[in-house]
Steps between C-alpha positions, in 0.01 A plus 500: 500500500674166518393205715727391776339150502706226344341251239404168643764227454434254223393237750248738635366626154361149440405437859128552468441144621764509765476620854647835392224559251247682730792705656609604146141573396462736808828669406399580147142618569608861557636490140154405366604132435293217588691169525334160463615156368336240286600141573395279204418133559549216263448672159498361152824638364784370297702474827246274677457296183877443484502400863225242462660360174818451702314324777431194286117480505377846411128388474494343840670789652270755323209304643641484852546879488152553366351285792712696752364843396147570658372682186588179302735631229849635454521879465523680174739791430180730478415407855824662620489798278134561600609516869781747409273719283258511806776595738596791269161622452305769688287225641802394716606849615437429854705173495866506605747267676317189381606171342229365261517124442373404157495131546146369440472461885813270535640720772194530707524423861240299678 
């Protein structure tokens, strides 16, 4: 039996953090797919380091970022991968249609 459903457009496939995310998550549930997104905050990567170097005063910028993050440090790549591993695990089998901010509290409201 072949599905009559079309694949999500490229813009929708990466739309977990967009308004279409929950709608797409509902659409793929009957296929046994849970759809979630991880939104990393400021994370110590080569890309961030290059950006800070280009900003002129990387130490001052790094300290400003550190102060802005409630946990008090920049993220580490393992922080992000840990969130992904959790969402892929059986411990998250009842979670779908969510956006998980891994930002050290930077995106908290209130």
